[in-house]
C-alpha positions, 0 to 999 in steps of 0.5 A: 224265798230271797230275803231281799224281796221282803226287805224291799217291800219293807222299803216300798211300805215305808217310803210309801208312808213318807210319801203319805206324810209328805202329801198330807203336809202339802194338802195342808200349806194353807191350813191355819196354824198347821204344824208340819210332819216328817218321818224317819226310817228305822232298820228292822231286825238283823238275822245273824248268821254268825255271832262275834268271838274274840282272839284266843290265846291258847290257839292263837286264833284272831277274834271274827266279826259278827255276820248279820243280814238286815230284813229291810226298813220301817218307820222310825217316827213321825215327828210333828214341828209343832214349836216352829211358829209359822208366818202371820196373815193380816185378815184385819177380822177381830175375832181373827187372833194369833198367838205367839210363843210356844202357848195353845189356845184351849177349847172345849168340844162335847165336854173335852177339853183340846188345844189348837194354835188356830185362832180364827174364831167366830161368836155363834149365836149365843154370843159365845166365842167359838172355833170354826168347827163350834169348839168354845174357846176357854178363859176367865170371867169377870167380877161384879167389879169388873177384875179378871177372876184366874179360876177353872176356864170356862167358856167365853161369851163376847155378847150377851144380856150381861154385857149390852149396858153400862149403867148410867150417873146422875150429873151433878155439875156442868160448865160453860166456856166462850165470851159474851160480846163486851160491846153488846148489853144484850140478854144471851141465851144458852143451853145446858145438858145434863143426864139424871140417874136413869141416863135421861138427857135433859137440856135447860135453857138459860138466859144471861141478863145484863144487870149493869156495870158498877165501876170496874165489875159487869155482871149478868144475872142467870135467868132460866127457862125451861127444861126439855127431857129426852127432847120433850118438854117438862114442867121443869126449869131452872129456879131464880129464887135464889139469883146466880150472878156472873161477873167480868173485869170490865178492863180486862174482860176476865171472868171473876173467881166467884163465877166457878162456885154457882149453884143451879137449883131445879124446881118443878113449875106444875100445878100439882107439884108431883114431878120427880125430881129426885133423879136429877142432879144433887137432891136435898130434900125438895130441891135438885141443884147442880154445881155451875162453873162459868170461869170458862167466860170471857167479856171482850170486844169479839162475838158472843159463843158460849158452850157448855160441857157436862162436868167441872174440869178438875186443874189438877187432873184434868178430869171432868168431875160430876159429868155423869153419863147416858145409859151405854149400848155396847158399840164395839168388841175387840180382843187385846194384846193380853187376850182380854175381851174389851167392850166399847160402849156408846158412852164411853165406857170400856169394860173387860168382859172376860180374858182368853186363857193359854196353856203351855206343855213341857213337851209339845211334841207329844200332843196328839192330832185329833183333827180340825186343828185341834190337839189333845193331851197325852202322857208324853205331853203333860197334863193341863191343870184346867186353869191355864195361864195369862199370855202376858206371863208366857214368852207371847203375846196375842194379836188381833186381825191376825192368823198364824199360817202353816209352818209347811216349807214348800221347797223342803217338801219337794226336795223331801218328795224327790229322795222318797220317790228315788227311794221308791224306785230303787226299792221296786228295782230290788223286787225285779232283780231279785224275781229275775234272779229267782227265774234264773234259779228256776231255769237251772231245771231245764 
């Protein structure tokens, strides 16, 4: 039987395999973070009909080359362009993330660790961050102080009772700003807002009563009215046992220095005196106090308009000190460029609740595809240490609201398809011609 028949059959098989690779690439042209594959051919073992010989000085005969007949082709390699980064696709979904550089996300499925470039994550019913196939995204947790603990990776949760709230803080200072009409000697009423240590919201009504003008100084005395708690009436009010006065320069309208160092005492006006005010302001015995800064007030010839604020602004840092805050309820969660999962809360707090870890391999082409956009480590890729890396310590970053697209180049695939088709046709012609030659041989007997 003619060897060319078997060579052609091996060529058909190899070209069919190459076509299978091309077909898979084109089928995954829109698969998230898909890495295209390419195939190379390898020649098959040669049959040697004559070995090579060297020149013989005694006989005077020169050397001869070996005579070998090839037995076809086979698949030499199927490689993955895993280091070639795909283009980015904007989705604006906060759970869609793209990792640039050569690192991989780490996921766990049924107790097995895999790696992926596809960042089309979702949040499941338990609040865990998972892949579209349900594998848990791995990363680092935070300690009680909110610091990332870079230990062995574990499942990341973006919604859980642990992160639903942030603790409130008691207000210890309040401030007022605005203007008191210099032409009016009438009483002025304003409101002050503050929180207790449980996050309850209070609103105190305070009246500035005109006391009089002595020389260049005009004075108002603060009179306390009722205090409401979460919009409901209470038996609390600002105590006037120690009257607090707000003074202005009647010639310039400027606030005098003493206005920045006032104290508001909170008193229980109920008959039984059992109202718990220990959680309000700064407690000393049976009295709760708030620091009050009225230095932001002026007294000029303009309409009266007073606003209040939580806390007192530090003139050096500009930070409102002693402002306190309400209970914070989680309102949004996002992922920053370092992979940190950051939660925002209704009281203005932000908290890091975890960080996505990544890993890299000395030979990423050695990873093995296992389907569902996942890879597993092999002996030739290098091992995963179980801890991972911070993406900022590598050559990349994580971008939220963006996905990595497939790196399949259709123009290249179609070109390769043409050459593959022609190669397949040529090998089929070898079989046809070989068959004709065998037919001629058989016809010799006729």
